[in-house]
Backbone bond lengths (Angstrom), bond angles and torsions (degrees), N, CA, C in turn:
res aa  C-N    CA-C-N  psi(-1)  N-CA   C-N-CA  omega(-1)  CA-C   N-CA-C  phi
1 M - - - 1.399 - - 1.504 108.93 -
2 D 1.257 120.10 132.90 1.359 123.67 -171.37 1.622 106.16 -92.92
3 F 1.159 119.09 135.10 1.672 120.87 -176.50 1.550 101.80 -108.38
4 I 1.261 119.70 108.95 1.445 124.82 174.91 1.454 113.73 -110.08
5 D 1.233 117.47 145.23 1.526 122.23 174.42 1.540 111.51 -57.53
6 L 1.297 118.01 133.13 1.455 120.10 179.25 1.482 113.63 -116.85
7 S 1.354 112.94 149.63 1.444 121.19 -178.99 1.537 109.43 -105.02
8 S 1.369 114.02 175.96 1.361 124.21 173.87 1.520 116.03 -52.39
9 D 1.375 116.14 -23.95 1.399 122.93 -175.30 1.626 110.13 -68.46
10 A 1.360 113.45 -13.25 1.496 118.34 176.41 1.507 113.15 -93.79
11 I 1.286 119.39 10.40 1.421 118.25 -165.98 1.597 112.66 -65.23
12 D 1.404 111.24 -32.45 1.485 113.57 -175.77 1.592 106.73 -73.09
13 E 1.315 116.22 -35.07 1.422 113.92 178.99 1.680 110.55 -72.30
14 I 1.338 108.52 -37.24 1.484 109.37 179.27 1.522 112.63 -65.45
15 D 1.419 118.19 -36.93 1.366 121.92 174.94 1.511 108.55 -59.41
16 S 1.289 123.98 -49.46 1.427 123.26 -176.66 1.547 111.44 -63.88
17 L 1.287 111.57 -33.98 1.526 114.76 -178.51 1.586 106.81 -66.28
18 C 1.270 114.32 -42.93 1.393 114.82 -179.36 1.491 118.79 -65.00
19 R 1.321 111.07 -39.04 1.484 118.37 171.31 1.525 110.56 -60.28
20 R 1.188 119.89 -34.01 1.550 116.07 -179.09 1.479 110.42 -85.19
21 S 1.327 120.66 -22.20 1.517 122.11 -169.38 1.487 115.75 -104.05
22 L 1.371 119.40 -24.03 1.417 122.01 -168.18 1.485 110.52 -111.11
23 I 1.430 113.56 150.60 1.451 116.12 -179.10 1.575 109.57 -75.90
24 D 1.370 113.26 -27.77 1.486 123.18 -177.81 1.553 107.98 -133.64
25 P 1.332 117.19 79.47 1.347 115.18 174.61 1.482 116.33 -78.86
26 P 1.358 115.82 146.69 1.407 111.74 -175.97 1.501 111.27 -83.93
27 A 1.400 115.27 170.05 1.452 119.02 173.15 1.488 113.95 -61.19
28 K 1.211 119.83 146.55 1.440 120.31 178.85 1.579 112.56 -53.20
29 T 1.225 111.62 -44.32 1.576 110.90 179.65 1.535 110.56 -61.79
30 D 1.376 117.89 -37.93 1.387 118.89 179.35 1.554 112.36 -65.85
31 L 1.262 109.36 -42.73 1.549 119.19 179.40 1.567 113.01 -58.24
32 E 1.281 113.83 -45.14 1.450 119.68 -174.87 1.596 106.96 -73.26
33 R 1.320 116.82 -36.73 1.541 114.88 172.26 1.441 113.55 -62.40
34 A 1.394 117.40 -43.36 1.463 116.20 -175.68 1.525 118.40 -78.72
35 L 1.364 112.75 -9.10 1.425 122.43 178.39 1.454 111.06 -101.10
36 F 1.271 116.94 -50.97 1.515 125.91 -165.80 1.509 114.56 -122.54
37 G 1.371 118.91 5.21 1.338 119.00 -173.24 1.583 110.69 -76.81
38 E 1.286 116.17 164.94 1.501 124.14 -170.66 1.579 113.24 -53.94
39 K 1.328 117.17 -34.31 1.456 120.42 179.66 1.631 109.36 -113.87
40 A 1.274 118.97 18.86 1.381 120.72 175.69 1.576 114.25 -65.38
41 N 1.336 110.97 -38.84 1.529 113.16 -174.83 1.457 115.51 45.88
42 A 1.268 119.23 37.87 1.471 125.95 177.37 1.507 118.06 -95.15
43 T 1.161 116.58 155.63 1.517 126.03 172.72 1.619 102.37 -113.65
44 V 1.259 113.38 123.47 1.543 119.73 -177.99 1.500 105.15 -114.12
45 M 1.415 127.44 117.84 1.338 128.63 177.45 1.318 112.08 -127.75
46 G 1.439 119.17 154.53 1.475 124.46 171.14 1.539 110.14 128.36
47 D 1.319 116.11 -163.04 1.455 123.65 -175.32 1.528 100.56 -114.27
48 P 1.234 122.24 114.12 1.567 124.24 -176.93 1.542 111.26 -63.76
49 G 1.280 115.22 -19.07 1.566 115.46 174.73 1.501 110.18 -82.10
50 R 1.327 122.15 -16.96 1.456 120.30 -168.14 1.491 110.17 -124.28
51 A 1.384 113.27 -57.78 1.477 120.13 -172.25 1.392 112.16 -159.42
52 I 1.368 120.00 148.26 1.416 119.67 176.90 1.589 105.47 -141.77
53 V 1.289 116.13 167.68 1.480 127.79 161.33 1.424 114.69 -142.23
54 V 1.381 119.48 140.27 1.329 128.10 -176.79 1.522 110.16 -117.46
55 V 1.356 122.41 126.21 1.370 124.64 178.79 1.553 117.04 -131.68
56 V 1.303 114.98 153.69 1.504 120.55 -173.04 1.543 108.14 -145.67
57 T 1.219 116.77 146.64 1.503 120.50 168.81 1.405 110.24 -109.36
58 R 1.297 117.52 129.59 1.563 114.93 173.51 1.607 103.46 -148.65
59 N 1.314 111.61 134.54 1.480 128.32 173.16 1.656 105.80 54.46
60 G 1.342 118.35 45.67 1.333 116.77 175.36 1.541 116.69 85.09
61 T 1.298 119.38 -4.26 1.441 125.59 -179.63 1.431 111.47 -118.98
62 G 1.477 118.96 127.01 1.369 120.90 164.78 1.597 118.40 -75.06
63 H 1.325 115.23 141.64 1.465 118.32 -177.65 1.501 105.39 -125.46
64 I 1.282 113.24 139.50 1.510 123.36 164.60 1.570 105.03 -97.56
65 R 1.342 106.50 105.86 1.502 110.53 -172.95 1.484 116.25 -82.69
66 L 1.355 115.14 -33.84 1.435 122.16 171.06 1.397 112.62 -153.87
67 I 1.376 117.09 147.65 1.422 122.35 172.48 1.471 106.28 -141.98
68 A 1.303 120.40 138.41 1.339 130.17 -174.27 1.480 115.06 -144.86
69 V 1.236 123.69 134.54 1.434 128.92 -173.27 1.586 108.31 -140.94
70 D 1.263 115.36 113.12 1.533 121.67 176.14 1.482 110.08 -41.33
71 P 1.384 122.38 128.45 1.492 113.50 179.16 1.435 116.86 -56.85
72 P 1.418 123.88 -36.03 1.409 122.72 179.56 1.595 114.49 -57.00
73 H 1.435 116.65 -23.79 1.370 121.97 -178.62 1.500 119.48 -103.06
74 R 1.330 112.53 13.95 1.463 118.85 -176.97 1.579 106.25 -80.81
75 R 1.408 115.76 172.86 1.397 126.14 -179.47 1.515 111.49 52.79
76 K 1.350 116.84 35.05 1.444 124.70 178.24 1.615 109.63 -121.32
77 G 1.310 114.76 -2.06 1.516 117.57 -175.47 1.458 112.48 89.98
78 I 1.341 120.30 2.60 1.467 122.49 -176.77 1.462 110.30 -67.03
79 G 1.363 118.55 -45.94 1.522 126.05 -178.26 1.597 108.99 -55.84
80 R 1.434 111.11 -47.10 1.464 114.58 -176.42 1.567 105.77 -68.41
81 G 1.282 119.99 -40.96 1.525 117.45 -179.25 1.469 110.83 -64.03
82 L 1.382 122.28 -24.32 1.429 127.92 -176.49 1.593 103.14 -74.23
83 V 1.400 114.90 -41.65 1.449 117.08 -169.13 1.545 99.26 -73.90
84 E 1.314 119.16 -48.44 1.470 118.57 179.95 1.552 117.08 -53.66
85 A 1.360 118.22 -36.91 1.333 126.66 173.32 1.463 111.27 -65.13
86 A 1.246 120.96 -45.77 1.553 127.12 171.13 1.535 108.41 -56.67
87 E 1.192 121.49 -46.71 1.485 118.83 -179.37 1.529 115.83 -67.59
88 S 1.385 110.24 -33.09 1.570 117.24 174.68 1.500 113.14 -60.82
89 V 1.314 121.16 -28.14 1.520 121.08 -176.92 1.446 112.97 -97.50
90 L 1.426 119.55 -11.91 1.417 117.95 176.71 1.509 109.57 -85.58
91 P 1.463 114.37 167.66 1.348 119.35 -172.94 1.637 106.78 -65.52
92 D 1.354 115.66 142.98 1.358 120.72 177.05 1.496 114.84 -55.99
93 D 1.260 118.03 -36.62 1.507 120.77 -172.52 1.617 112.40 -94.86
94 A 1.358 112.23 7.76 1.571 113.38 -171.07 1.532 105.51 -102.37
95 P 1.306 112.10 134.93 1.459 116.22 169.09 1.450 113.14 -69.21
96 I 1.273 118.83 159.08 1.476 123.17 -175.22 1.414 110.51 -121.07
97 V 1.379 114.73 130.29 1.402 126.09 175.79 1.488 113.33 -115.61
98 V 1.353 119.34 137.91 1.415 121.43 -178.92 1.635 104.58 -91.45
99 G 1.297 123.36 114.92 1.535 124.27 174.25 1.514 99.99 80.14
100 A 1.432 109.13 -169.35 1.483 127.29 172.06 1.532 109.19 59.67
101 D 1.372 113.39 41.78 1.450 118.30 -172.21 1.580 106.63 -107.65
102 A 1.383 115.98 60.66 1.409 119.00 177.09 1.612 106.25 -58.58
103 P 1.404 110.40 150.70 1.493 128.75 6.37 1.511 110.59 -95.90
104 D 1.313 126.19 15.43 1.476 122.91 -172.98 1.596 108.51 -108.10
105 Y 1.101 116.07 2.74 1.609 119.54 -166.57 1.470 109.38 -55.71
106 L 1.333 112.04 154.22 1.584 121.98 172.57 1.475 104.20 -99.77
107 W 1.291 119.46 -36.06 1.471 121.76 -172.58 1.552 102.82 -137.06
108 P 1.315 119.43 146.41 1.537 120.93 172.07 1.533 109.41 -84.30
109 G 1.269 121.73 38.46 1.403 127.51 -179.23 1.492 114.37 135.71
110 V 1.316 120.96 -163.25 1.462 120.09 -179.89 1.574 104.81 -97.24
111 D 1.338 110.88 122.01 1.528 115.18 174.10 1.445 110.83 -51.95
112 T 1.318 115.81 126.09 1.534 120.36 -172.41 1.659 108.76 -62.15
113 R 1.376 111.84 -17.38 1.577 112.47 -176.32 1.562 104.87 -77.54
114 E 1.424 117.91 -15.87 1.551 113.74 177.44 1.504 108.92 -83.38
115 T 1.218 114.75 72.93 1.537 123.07 -176.01 1.415 113.34 -60.54
116 S 1.419 124.21 -37.36 1.443 124.82 178.33 1.335 111.36 -73.71
117 A 1.288 123.90 -25.48 1.552 126.18 173.44 1.521 113.58 -69.28
118 I 1.387 110.53 -39.37 1.450 117.54 -176.15 1.565 106.60 -70.19
119 C 1.279 113.17 -40.20 1.467 118.65 -174.86 1.582 107.30 -63.73
120 M 1.380 113.29 -46.00 1.485 121.07 -177.88 1.549 107.81 -56.07
121 F 1.425 115.09 -46.44 1.532 115.78 -171.25 1.536 109.66 -68.86
122 E 1.350 108.95 -38.25 1.563 111.68 -177.06 1.551 108.32 -67.37
123 A 1.318 118.90 -35.30 1.485 120.42 179.43 1.517 108.10 -67.82
124 M 1.294 122.97 -18.02 1.427 125.29 179.23 1.478 115.02 -101.60
125 G 1.313 115.65 15.28 1.445 119.94 178.72 1.411 121.13 87.77
126 Y 1.388 118.42 11.11 1.424 123.33 170.05 1.456 114.10 -81.70
127 S 1.321 121.03 144.94 1.516 117.41 -177.05 1.595 104.02 -135.27
128 L 1.253 115.42 162.23 1.461 123.74 -178.76 1.543 107.32 -73.20
129 S 1.336 113.80 125.74 1.479 113.25 172.52 1.488 117.74 -116.32
130 R 1.348 117.00 -16.43 1.470 120.56 166.16 1.512 109.09 -175.38
131 V 1.290 113.94 165.13 1.435 121.26 -177.76 1.407 113.62 -122.14
132 H 1.467 113.69 132.12 1.471 119.66 -179.33 1.571 107.42 -110.56
133 Y 1.346 120.14 155.36 1.339 124.81 176.87 1.477 115.76 -129.29
134 N 1.398 114.01 143.86 1.483 121.13 168.64 1.563 111.61 -102.95
135 M 1.292 118.16 143.43 1.409 120.04 175.78 1.618 105.18 -108.11
136 N 1.445 111.49 164.27 1.425 113.00 177.08 1.496 103.28 -132.06
137 V 1.287 115.67 151.65 1.433 123.13 -176.11 1.687 108.18 -142.46
138 G 1.327 115.85 124.34 1.512 114.05 176.91 1.645 105.50 -77.48
139 L 1.340 106.97 145.19 1.430 110.14 -176.92 1.607 115.58 -104.23
140 K 1.311 117.99 12.75 1.415 119.28 179.54 1.502 107.62 -71.92
141 N 1.297 126.49 -42.08 1.479 126.95 -173.59 1.339 113.24 -120.90
142 L 1.360 125.77 75.40 1.432 130.92 179.37 1.472 106.12 -90.21
143 P 1.390 109.43 142.24 1.506 116.19 176.19 1.632 107.98 -67.69
144 E 1.268 102.38 167.85 1.469 111.77 178.47 1.554 109.76 -82.32
145 A 1.320 112.56 146.58 1.501 121.62 -169.53 1.505 107.72 -93.08
146 T 1.224 123.62 136.99 1.362 129.93 172.16 1.513 112.41 -113.43
147 G 1.283 115.80 115.55 1.473 119.72 -175.33 1.629 112.40 121.85
148 K 1.194 113.58 155.65 1.431 115.23 -171.72 1.599 107.45 -98.79
149 V 1.272 116.61 135.50 1.473 123.72 173.71 1.504 105.40 -129.82
150 E 1.453 121.79 161.21 1.349 124.44 -179.63 1.611 110.38 -145.24
151 R 1.265 113.20 160.48 1.381 119.58 170.72 1.564 107.63 -89.03
152 P 1.310 120.84 138.45 1.460 127.55 -174.95 1.502 100.58 -75.49
153 S 1.453 106.67 158.19 1.461 116.74 162.21 1.454 113.39 -102.75
154 R 1.299 123.85 172.15 1.420 118.59 -172.31 1.583 106.40 -66.71
155 E 1.243 119.60 -31.51 1.503 122.80 177.61 1.590 115.19 -56.97
156 D 1.302 112.65 -19.31 1.468 122.26 -175.33 1.482 109.33 -80.60
157 R 1.258 121.49 -14.95 1.524 124.49 -167.23 1.527 108.25 -60.64
158 A 1.328 121.45 -53.21 1.463 121.91 -171.98 1.455 106.30 -63.25
159 A 1.309 126.93 -38.62 1.452 125.50 -178.35 1.572 109.99 -69.57
160 I 1.348 117.04 -39.03 1.518 120.30 176.79 1.529 103.14 -64.36
161 E 1.356 127.54 -49.61 1.332 120.71 -173.21 1.566 110.32 -62.08
162 T 1.386 117.30 -39.36 1.416 119.68 -179.00 1.527 108.51 -61.67
163 W 1.399 119.36 -45.51 1.428 119.58 177.03 1.398 116.02 -60.49
164 L 1.434 119.39 -35.43 1.404 114.88 178.03 1.616 114.90 -75.65
165 Q 1.341 113.56 -31.76 1.335 116.45 170.92 1.543 117.07 -58.81
166 T 1.427 109.78 -33.80 1.496 114.54 -177.35 1.426 111.29 -76.33
167 H 1.427 119.75 -39.00 1.510 124.31 -166.63 1.532 112.30 -110.78
168 W 1.351 113.85 -35.19 1.442 118.15 -166.97 1.551 109.17 -139.11
169 P 1.282 122.14 56.06 1.518 124.67 -174.33 1.320 119.12 -61.03
170 N 1.394 116.90 -22.94 1.595 123.73 174.61 1.501 110.72 -67.48
171 W 1.435 117.78 -13.05 1.490 119.95 -170.74 1.541 107.38 -117.75
172 I 1.165 118.53 10.58 1.502 120.95 179.38 1.585 108.29 -53.78
173 Q 1.371 115.07 -58.72 1.443 109.63 -174.32 1.554 117.35 -67.08
174 E 1.297 111.55 -37.89 1.497 113.79 175.88 1.487 113.92 -63.90
175 G 1.246 111.70 -40.79 1.593 114.11 178.99 1.499 109.12 -65.79
176 L 1.300 123.54 -39.26 1.429 124.26 -177.03 1.474 111.41 -78.82
177 V 1.362 116.80 -24.29 1.549 118.81 171.80 1.539 105.81 -63.22
178 G 1.259 119.49 -50.59 1.422 123.14 -179.08 1.497 110.50 -63.50
179 F 1.229 118.53 -38.90 1.525 117.52 179.37 1.545 110.88 -64.46
180 D 1.249 114.17 -47.93 1.508 121.48 -178.40 1.602 111.65 -61.10
181 R 1.373 112.24 -29.03 1.423 113.70 -174.45 1.627 109.96 -93.07
182 G 1.463 111.39 -4.97 1.441 119.42 179.64 1.501 113.84 77.56
183 D 1.355 120.94 23.07 1.392 130.51 176.81 1.487 105.85 -108.62
184 F 1.305 120.78 62.51 1.514 124.09 -169.71 1.451 108.73 -151.56
185 L 1.329 114.91 141.46 1.453 118.71 169.37 1.592 107.06 -138.84
186 F 1.356 111.92 155.04 1.439 119.10 174.36 1.489 112.24 -140.39
187 S 1.360 107.11 169.56 1.569 111.18 175.47 1.585 104.91 -139.46
188 R 1.269 109.72 159.57 1.534 121.49 -174.40 1.458 110.83 -123.40
189 D 1.351 120.72 153.58 1.512 120.59 165.57 1.633 101.11 -138.00
190 S 1.377 106.58 -161.75 1.432 108.02 -169.65 1.668 108.29 -80.87
191 D 1.302 120.09 3.28 1.376 127.83 173.08 1.501 113.71 -101.26
192 G 1.407 115.24 -0.44 1.497 116.97 -175.91 1.354 110.67 119.02
193 I 1.515 111.75 -143.49 1.481 119.45 173.64 1.527 109.45 -69.57
194 A 1.273 116.07 135.19 1.453 119.56 -179.15 1.589 107.17 -108.11
195 G 1.223 124.67 -27.53 1.457 122.17 -171.72 1.624 107.93 -175.16
196 F 1.417 111.77 168.53 1.446 119.69 172.37 1.446 107.65 -149.55
197 S 1.370 113.04 166.29 1.470 123.88 174.55 1.543 106.69 -147.65
198 T 1.332 112.49 148.46 1.463 115.29 -178.74 1.518 111.10 -148.99
199 W 1.161 117.07 166.29 1.512 121.22 -179.64 1.509 119.11 -151.13
200 N 1.207 125.99 179.42 1.535 127.63 -175.91 1.435 112.88 46.83
201 V 1.392 120.98 28.87 1.509 118.94 -172.43 1.474 113.09 -85.24
202 N 1.321 114.34 -53.24 1.665 119.98 173.46 1.429 109.37 -89.27
203 R 1.384 118.77 -39.12 1.460 115.10 -172.54 1.476 102.83 -143.87
204 Q 1.416 113.84 143.78 1.482 114.55 176.99 1.559 109.22 -67.44
205 G 1.411 117.78 133.06 1.373 121.53 175.92 1.491 111.71 92.64
206 W 1.424 112.84 -5.50 1.562 113.90 169.46 1.481 112.30 -95.53
207 F 1.316 112.77 138.82 1.454 121.14 178.70 1.620 107.10 -95.63
208 G 1.365 112.83 145.79 1.392 119.74 179.25 1.548 114.49 113.39
209 P 1.348 113.71 157.32 1.525 127.03 -1.51 1.410 118.10 -77.24
210 M 1.365 115.16 173.58 1.443 117.85 174.19 1.540 104.01 -152.84
211 A 1.300 118.48 152.03 1.506 119.60 176.12 1.460 107.25 -166.05
212 V 1.311 116.29 157.80 1.469 123.25 167.28 1.639 113.35 -110.35
213 R 1.208 114.09 171.51 1.406 114.69 178.72 1.651 109.17 -61.52
214 P 1.220 118.38 138.41 1.503 123.62 -168.98 1.512 110.55 -51.48
215 S 1.251 118.45 -37.69 1.518 123.58 -177.81 1.497 110.56 -71.27
216 L 1.372 124.84 -8.29 1.422 131.21 -177.47 1.470 113.95 -101.46
217 I 1.470 113.86 -15.63 1.430 120.71 -173.51 1.608 107.84 -53.81
218 G 1.115 116.42 129.23 1.630 123.49 173.64 1.528 108.45 94.50
219 A 1.375 121.91 3.26 1.295 126.84 -174.22 1.508 119.21 -99.48
220 G 1.464 111.85 -0.41 1.451 118.47 176.33 1.587 110.73 85.28
221 R 1.416 117.28 7.16 1.434 119.67 -173.20 1.578 109.26 -73.13
222 G 1.385 116.31 -25.74 1.424 117.49 -179.00 1.612 121.44 -82.11
223 R 1.397 108.76 -7.00 1.469 116.92 -176.58 1.615 106.80 -59.71
224 A 1.187 120.98 -61.19 1.521 121.41 -178.95 1.549 113.65 -58.25
225 L 1.264 121.43 -30.24 1.369 123.25 179.42 1.548 111.65 -70.52
226 L 1.354 111.15 -33.32 1.446 116.09 -179.59 1.652 108.59 -77.87
227 I 1.223 115.80 -53.00 1.502 120.28 -178.95 1.397 114.26 -57.51
228 E 1.465 120.88 -45.44 1.361 124.22 178.20 1.546 110.68 -61.65
229 A 1.237 112.19 -46.99 1.559 115.86 -176.83 1.609 108.11 -60.57
230 L 1.396 113.83 -38.29 1.409 113.42 178.87 1.547 114.41 -69.39
231 R 1.266 114.24 -36.76 1.482 117.69 166.56 1.512 118.82 -57.20
232 E 1.306 114.06 -34.44 1.506 119.58 173.87 1.479 108.58 -62.88
233 M 1.495 118.85 -48.08 1.373 122.99 -179.60 1.471 115.43 -60.69
234 R 1.397 112.19 -37.93 1.569 115.98 169.47 1.459 115.45 -57.23
235 H 1.297 116.83 -38.79 1.543 124.82 -171.19 1.533 98.51 -72.88
236 Q 1.356 122.97 -35.00 1.469 125.10 179.63 1.454 113.08 -70.19
237 G 1.320 120.01 -9.51 1.460 123.10 175.62 1.550 119.18 108.32
238 F 1.356 107.45 4.62 1.565 117.61 179.11 1.504 109.54 -74.31
239 E 1.278 122.90 138.03 1.344 124.74 172.59 1.565 116.32 -95.14
240 D 1.234 112.16 -16.80 1.421 121.11 175.34 1.571 108.36 -154.32
241 A 1.305 118.37 165.84 1.457 121.67 179.14 1.542 108.99 -129.13
242 E 1.250 120.73 148.34 1.381 124.32 178.81 1.645 103.41 -111.01
243 I 1.231 111.71 121.77 1.491 122.08 -176.64 1.546 106.94 -92.13
244 A 1.348 115.06 107.69 1.516 113.93 -164.80 1.622 112.42 -99.44
245 W 1.348 104.39 149.26 1.491 118.46 -179.48 1.516 111.67 45.71
246 I 1.394 109.15 73.82 1.479 115.96 -168.74 1.443 116.40 -78.51
247 G 1.240 122.40 140.46 1.353 124.46 -179.15 1.693 102.95 -107.13
248 P 1.301 116.04 -79.58 1.532 116.13 -177.19 1.478 111.92 -87.10
249 H 1.414 115.50 85.03 1.447 119.83 -179.04 1.640 112.44 -54.08
250 K 1.314 119.66 -34.01 1.357 121.95 -172.55 1.633 106.18 -68.35
251 F 1.181 122.61 -35.77 1.512 125.05 -172.69 1.568 102.27 -68.06
252 Y 1.299 122.79 -45.35 1.375 123.47 -176.23 1.575 114.55 -70.92
253 S 1.340 110.40 -35.01 1.485 117.46 174.34 1.490 113.40 -60.77
254 A 1.445 108.92 -58.13 1.388 117.08 -173.15 1.504 112.52 -65.30
255 T 1.376 118.01 -34.91 1.400 117.84 -176.60 1.594 119.63 -81.58
256 V 1.333 117.23 -32.59 1.446 119.90 -177.61 1.543 108.61 -134.74
257 G 1.282 123.47 1.08 1.452 123.62 174.99 1.596 111.76 84.40
258 A 1.335 117.29 19.41 1.404 121.71 -179.19 1.501 109.11 -63.34
259 V 1.443 115.82 145.59 1.455 119.04 178.75 1.506 102.85 -122.54
260 I 1.391 114.80 156.06 1.406 120.04 172.36 1.471 108.49 -67.39
261 H 1.418 113.69 129.53 1.386 122.80 -169.66 1.487 116.03 -103.16
262 R 1.178 112.54 -43.59 1.474 126.14 -174.68 1.463 118.82 -162.51
263 A 1.393 114.81 153.25 1.459 117.77 -176.76 1.596 111.27 -115.64
264 F 1.275 115.03 153.03 1.471 122.34 179.09 1.518 109.06 -131.08
265 W 1.349 111.71 129.07 1.481 116.91 -178.07 1.655 106.04 -91.49
266 V 1.195 114.18 128.22 1.503 117.67 167.24 1.588 108.11 -90.04
267 L 1.321 109.17 111.64 1.505 119.55 176.86 1.536 107.36 -92.83
268 E 1.362 113.64 136.04 1.487 119.01 176.94 1.505 115.64 -133.50
269 K 1.309 119.98 145.83 1.333 124.59 178.03 1.497 116.31 -131.98
270 E 1.222 122.52 115.68 1.454 121.12 176.65 1.524 112.83 -69.15
271 R 1.276 110.64 140.57 1.549 116.13 -177.53 1.665 110.61 -52.45
272 G 1.247 114.36 -36.71 1.448 122.85 -171.89 1.458 108.72 -59.42
273 S 1.486 117.20 -28.69 1.493 121.50 -178.68 1.473 110.36 -90.07
274 L 1.275 124.47 5.40 1.471 120.29 -170.78 1.483 107.08 -65.07
275 Q 1.363 113.10 145.15 1.460 118.15 -172.75 1.662 105.19 -94.71
276 S 1.254 113.34 145.77 1.424 121.61 178.87 1.640 110.64 -69.04
């Protein structure tokens, strides 16, 4: 199989391939952003009718953002060939991680239900380095929020960007994507911006990221930001929300009754172990 570089002209075929091949295919708009968006910096290779792989390099690490093989074409070495092609275009001295490439990720790792993919990566020298979790919460019966949150105006963008740069620089891009899409809330106190929450950033129906000023962690100041954001998601027509790449499980469970929903393996390969 020849692996050619693909452009956004192939998005319809890629979308169809993902829907045939993946347990949890992204929405087409999310897929297009992550593969061909202005800040995606991704290389998309393959045959959109049968199989593709998407790679990106970030902060000295190579990432396989997506791999999809049409079920009728599996067990023919195509998946292995895609991974080898991905490895060949990534820097020789860069470790390779499957998924978990914030801020543009589609998954925080490999969904553990994708057994065949995990087995293939293990056979090619990739090993489990960590596990990330998503939580799920139904939106029908949300608790009442205590505390004031607000939607920002366009004039608030610069202040929010500065606040993110100061306190949570890893979330600048995701936070501003949510801001620019209108899926963003924030709160203030006497010291200025206290926290923010956003949703529909990496995937439609996914909540996050959210954060408060570090000095406020543990003070309950995120509760209203979470609840009101979930109310907004319900108003947009979602029946439940997936809280992505969870850190403090207890906060989400205690606040809105979220439950751990699924796990993602982060598989990694050191370049020194690359196969010839």
